[in-house]
C-alpha positions in Angstrom: -22.3 10.4 -6.8 -20.4 7.1 -7.3 -21.4 3.9 -5.6 -20.1 4.1 -2.0 -17.4 1.5 -1.5 -17.3 1.7 2.3 -20.0 0.4 4.6 -21.3 3.0 7.1 -19.3 2.8 10.3 -21.2 1.3 13.3 -20.0 4.0 15.7 -22.1 7.1 15.5 -20.6 10.6 15.5 -23.4 12.0 17.7 -22.1 14.1 20.7 -23.0 12.7 24.1 -25.4 15.0 25.9 -24.4 14.1 29.4 -21.3 15.0 31.4 -18.4 12.6 31.5 -18.1 10.4 34.5 -15.2 9.1 36.6 -15.3 5.9 34.5 -15.1 7.9 31.3 -12.1 9.8 32.6 -10.4 6.6 33.8 -10.9 5.2 30.2 -9.3 8.3 28.8 -6.3 7.9 31.1 -5.9 4.3 30.0 -5.9 5.3 26.4 -3.3 8.1 27.1 -1.1 5.5 28.9 -0.8 3.4 25.7 1.3 6.2 24.1 3.4 7.2 27.1 5.2 10.5 26.6 3.5 11.3 23.3 3.0 15.0 22.8 -0.8 14.6 22.4 -3.7 15.9 24.3 -6.9 13.8 24.9 -10.3 15.3 25.4 -13.9 14.2 26.1 -17.2 15.6 24.6 -17.9 17.8 27.6 -14.5 19.6 27.5 -12.6 17.5 30.0 -9.0 17.3 28.9 -5.8 15.4 29.7 -2.8 17.7 28.9 0.1 16.5 26.9 3.1 15.3 29.0 5.5 16.7 26.3 6.0 19.8 24.2 5.4 21.0 21.6 1.9 19.4 21.3 1.3 17.6 18.0 -2.5 17.8 18.4 -5.6 16.9 20.3 -7.8 13.7 20.0 -11.4 14.4 21.1 -14.0 11.8 21.7 -17.5 12.8 20.8 -19.3 10.1 22.7 -18.8 7.2 25.2 -19.2 4.4 22.6 -16.2 5.8 20.6 -14.2 6.2 23.8 -14.7 2.6 25.0 -14.2 1.2 21.5 -10.6 2.3 21.8 -10.2 0.2 24.9 -11.7 -2.8 23.2 -9.7 -2.7 20.0 -7.7 0.5 19.3 -6.0 -0.9 16.2 -9.4 -1.2 14.5 -11.4 1.5 16.1 -9.0 4.4 15.7 -9.8 4.2 12.1 -13.5 3.4 12.5 -14.1 6.4 14.8 -12.0 8.8 12.8 -13.8 7.9 9.5 -17.2 8.2 11.1 -16.3 11.5 12.8 -16.9 10.1 16.3 -13.3 11.1 17.0 -12.0 14.5 16.0 -8.4 15.4 15.6 -7.2 19.0 16.1 -3.8 19.6 14.5 -1.8 18.1 11.7 -2.9 14.5 11.2 0.5 13.3 9.9 2.3 14.9 12.8 -0.1 13.4 15.3 0.1 9.9 13.8 3.9 10.1 13.9 3.7 10.9 17.6 1.5 7.9 18.1 3.7 5.5 16.1 6.9 6.6 17.9 5.3 6.3 21.3 3.7 2.9 20.9 5.5 0.2 22.9 6.0 -3.2 21.3 2.8 -5.3 21.7 1.9 -8.9 21.3 0.8 -9.7 17.8 -2.9 -10.0 17.0 -4.3 -13.5 17.5 -3.6 -16.0 14.7 -7.3 -16.2 13.8 -7.2 -12.5 12.8 -4.4 -13.1 10.4 -5.0 -13.4 6.7 -6.6 -16.4 4.9 -5.5 -17.6 1.5 -6.3 -15.4 -1.4 -8.2 -17.7 -3.8 -8.9 -16.7 -7.3 -12.3 -15.5 -6.3 -11.0 -13.7 -3.2 -8.3 -12.0 -5.2 -10.8 -10.6 -7.7 -13.1 -9.3 -4.9 -10.2 -7.7 -3.1 -8.9 -5.9 -6.3 -12.4 -4.7 -7.1 -12.8 -3.3 -3.6 -9.8 -1.0 -4.0 -8.7 -0.5 -7.6 -12.1 -0.3 -9.3 -13.2 2.9 -7.5 -13.0 4.7 -10.8 -10.2 6.1 -12.9 -11.5 9.6 -12.3 -10.9 9.2 -8.6 -7.3 8.1 -8.9 -6.6 10.6 -11.7 -7.2 13.4 -9.1 -4.1 12.6 -7.1 -1.8 10.2 -8.9 0.8 11.4 -11.5 0.2 11.7 -15.2 1.2 8.1 -15.8 -1.3 6.8 -13.2 1.4 4.9 -11.3 0.1 3.8 -7.9 3.3 2.4 -6.4 6.4 3.9 -4.7 8.3 6.4 -6.9 12.0 6.9 -7.0 13.5 10.3 -6.3 17.1 10.6 -7.6 16.9 14.0 -6.0 14.5 14.8 -3.1 13.3 17.9 -5.0 12.1 16.0 -8.1 8.5 16.2 -9.1 6.2 13.2 -8.6 5.9 12.8 -12.4 9.7 12.8 -12.8 10.1 10.4 -9.9 7.6 7.8 -11.3 9.4 7.8 -14.6 12.7 7.4 -12.8 11.2 4.4 -10.9 10.2 2.7 -14.1 13.6 3.3 -15.6 15.3 2.0 -12.5 13.2 -1.2 -12.7 14.2 -1.7 -16.4 17.9 -1.1 -15.6 17.9 -3.5 -12.8 16.3 -6.1 -15.1 18.9 -5.2 -17.8 16.2 -5.4 -20.5 17.4 -5.8 -24.1 15.4 -5.1 -27.3 13.4 -8.1 -28.5 13.1 -9.7 -25.1 9.8 -11.0 -23.7 8.7 -9.8 -20.3 5.9 -11.1 -18.0 4.3 -8.6 -15.6 2.1 -9.8 -12.8 -0.2 -7.1 -11.6 0.2 -4.2 -14.1 -2.0 -1.5 -12.6 -3.0 1.0 -15.3 -0.3 -0.3 -17.6 2.3 2.4 -17.2 5.3 0.1 -16.6 4.5 -2.3 -19.4 4.1 0.5 -21.9 7.3 2.2 -20.6 9.3 -1.0 -21.0 8.0 -1.5 -24.6 8.5 2.1 -25.6 11.9 2.7 -24.1 13.6 -0.7 -24.0 12.1 -2.4 -27.1 10.7 -5.4 -25.3 7.3 -7.1 -25.7 5.2 -7.5 -22.6 2.4 -9.7 -21.4 0.8 -8.1 -18.4 -1.9 -9.6 -16.1 -4.4 -7.8 -13.9 -7.9 -8.8 -12.6 -9.1 -5.1 -12.4 -11.6 -4.5 -15.2 -11.2 -0.7 -15.0 -7.4 -0.8 -15.1 -7.1 -3.3 -17.9 -9.6 -1.3 -20.1 -7.6 1.9 -19.4 -4.3 0.2 -20.2 -5.6 -1.2 -23.5 -6.9 2.1 -24.6 -3.6 3.8 -23.8 -1.6 1.1 -25.6 -3.7 1.7 -28.7 -3.2 5.5 -28.5 0.6 4.9 -28.2 0.7 2.4 -31.1 2.0 -0.4 -28.8 -0.9 -2.9 -28.9 1.3 -5.2 -31.0 4.0 -5.3 -28.4 2.0 -5.1 -25.1 -0.7 -7.5 -24.4 -2.9 -6.7 -21.4 -4.6 -9.8 -20.1 -7.7 -9.5 -17.8 -7.0 -12.6 -15.7 -5.2 -13.8 -12.6 -1.4 -14.1 -12.8 -1.7 -17.8 -11.8 -3.2 -18.6 -15.2 -0.3 -17.3 -17.3 1.4 -19.6 -19.9 4.5 -19.3 -22.0 8.2 -18.7 -21.3 9.8 -15.2 -20.9 13.2 -13.6 -20.5 12.1 -11.6 -17.4 9.5 -11.6 -14.7 8.4 -8.4 -13.0 5.9 -7.6 -10.3 5.6 -4.1 -8.9 3.2 -3.5 -6.0 1.4 -6.8 -6.2 3.2 -9.2 -3.9 1.4 -7.5 -0.9 -1.9 -8.8 -2.4 -0.8 -12.3 -3.1 -1.2 -13.6 0.4 1.3 -15.5 2.4 -0.4 -18.9 1.8 -0.1 -18.4 -1.9 3.7 -17.7 -2.0 4.6 -21.2 -3.0 2.2 -20.9 -6.0 3.6 -17.5 -6.8 7.1 -18.9 -6.9 6.0 -21.8 -9.1 4.5 -19.4 -11.6 7.9 -17.6 -11.8 9.7 -20.9 -12.2 7.6 -22.1 -15.1 7.6 -18.6 -16.7 11.3 -17.8 -17.1 13.8 -19.7 -19.1 17.1 -21.1 -17.9 18.8 -17.7 -18.0 15.7 -15.7 -17.0 15.7 -13.1 -14.2 13.1 -11.1 -12.3 12.3 -8.2 -10.0 9.9 -8.0 -7.1 8.9 -4.5 -5.8 6.7 -4.7 -2.7 5.8 -3.2 0.7 7.2 -5.3 3.5 8.2 -5.5 7.2 11.3 -6.2 9.2 9.4 -8.7 11.3 6.2 -10.7 10.6 2.9 -9.0 11.6 -0.6 -8.8 10.0 -1.7 -5.6 8.4 -3.6 -3.1 10.5 -7.1 -4.5 10.9 -8.8 -1.2 9.9 -6.7 -1.0 6.7 -7.7 -4.6 6.0 -11.4 -4.0 6.6 -11.8 -0.6 4.8 -8.9 -0.2 2.3 -6.9 -3.3 1.4 -8.8 -6.6 2.1 -6.6 -9.6 1.8 -3.3 -7.7 1.9 -0.2 -8.8 3.8 3.2 -7.0 3.9 5.9 -9.8 4.0 9.3 -9.9 5.5 12.3 -10.6 3.3 12.7 -14.0 4.8 9.1 -15.0 4.1 9.6 -14.1 0.4 13.0 -15.9 0.2 11.9 -19.0 2.0 8.4 -19.5 0.6 8.6 -18.1 -2.9 12.2 -18.0 -4.2 14.2 -20.6 -2.4 12.0 -23.6 -3.2 12.5 -22.8 -6.9 16.3 -22.4 -6.6 16.0 -18.7 -7.5 19.0 -16.8 -6.3 18.8 -13.2 -5.0 21.2 -10.9 -6.7 20.3 -7.5 -5.2 18.1 -6.1 -2.5 17.3 -2.4 -2.0 15.1 -0.7 0.5 13.3 2.5 -0.8 11.4 3.2 2.4 12.1 6.9 2.4 11.2 7.2 -1.3 7.7 5.8 -0.4 7.4 8.3 2.4 8.0 11.1 -0.1 5.7 9.5 -2.7 2.9 9.4 -0.1 3.6 13.0 0.9 2.9 14.0 -2.7 -0.2 11.8 -2.9 -1.7 13.1 0.3 -1.2 16.8 -0.6 -2.9 16.2 -4.0 -5.7 14.2 -2.3 -6.3 17.0 0.2 -6.4 19.5 -2.6 -9.1 17.4 -4.3 -11.0 16.6 -1.2 -14.1 18.6 -2.1 -14.3 16.8 -5.5 -13.8 13.4 -3.8 -16.6 14.2 -1.3 -18.9 14.9 -4.2 -17.9 11.6 -5.8 -18.5 9.6 -2.6 -19.0 11.4 0.7 -17.2 12.9 3.7 -16.8 9.5 5.4 -14.9 8.3 2.4 -12.7 11.4 2.4 -11.8 10.9 6.1 -11.1 7.2 5.5 -8.7 7.8 2.6 -7.1 10.7 4.3 -6.3 8.5 7.3 -5.1 5.7 5.0 -2.7 8.0 3.1 -1.5 9.8 6.3 -1.0 6.6 8.2 0.9 5.0 5.3 3.2 8.0 5.1 4.0 7.8 8.8 4.5 4.0 8.6 7.3 4.5 6.1 8.7 7.6 7.8 9.0 5.7 11.2 10.2 2.4 9.7 7.1 0.4 10.6 6.9 -0.4 6.9 9.6 -1.0 4.3 9.7 -0.9 0.5 11.9 -3.7 -0.9 13.1 -4.3 -4.5 14.6 -7.7 -5.0 16.4 -8.8 -8.2 16.8 -12.5 -8.7 17.9 -15.2 -11.3 18.1 -18.9 -11.5 20.7 -20.3 -9.1 22.7 -22.0 -11.8 22.7 -19.2 -14.3 26.0 -17.3 -15.0 24.3 -14.7 -17.2 24.1 -12.3 -14.2 25.5 -8.9 -13.6 29.2 -8.6 -12.9 28.8 -5.3 -11.1 25.9 -3.2 -9.8 25.8 -0.8 -12.7 22.2 0.1 -12.4 22.8 2.4 -9.3 
């Protein structure tokens, strides 16, 4: 069994041995009232049940004990995940359908207090955050990602495309948007397991310098570059993107901006500015929101510490505008990420027994909730997936038409 990456939840999954009280039933009604009209049944450990106000019913949420019940009144954003991963709350029915019912029924609420928002991701914090999520082991990710080990939103020219075909299409879309030419130099910030860097070099004839602080991912990428005979054209650097040097024709970041942290956007923009020449251009591919809000606290605690999905205006105003970088194109691939997550979740569920042997059942429940909740967030528009193409404001070496579409 691998080293367990998730601390044991504080809320036990033991079933209460006493009958529910009037206070318990009051608490259950309060919880049901937070999702008015949702086609969900709520139940207590002794069989007491609140029927769904709507049909058809998406599922039943059952509390196994009083601590789990009242934890939802205290902090539902955090403790939905805590109690589900511990098994203190059981869900009967399809998890994705039930979560969608919850998302669509939630009324707009006040944002979480400012002191619960994200702090700056220093160099040390960035390394710790990446280790927490991405160094779980290549064997784990290989179970449910595509053959290229791409852990970002795919692009489906046709909804029926396979995940493998869609990830290749996404990498090709990025290259076409950047209008890469043979012999050019590309800087990639946050390269994952190296698939995009190797794709750019192999298919577009460029040389790439790619940064990542994940030890496991960089080792995998270097081995793959050697096998493909591309080590002379792709340099994988185990270091923070803030330490890059040199000048490049293009800058690309796919799936990393979410981990930069809002307080570091000015630094991120300055890295781009010093890295691309006068006619340089770039592409940012990232999870975002339509309005500012912190990431769900359970996701922050258990899955993605230090992450923050920005709005377009935050990226423009804090990273690009201060460096006189001009936006050329914006595309939202939200539904493509919903479909990507559908593929990932089905593959993860198929491999759940193997994942449980690697870690344990708590880990399986946590990641099933993370993947399911993420799919629903993109399906319902709670999250967006933006691609931004930019160039220097004074450069006229920019596309005349949008040929990449």
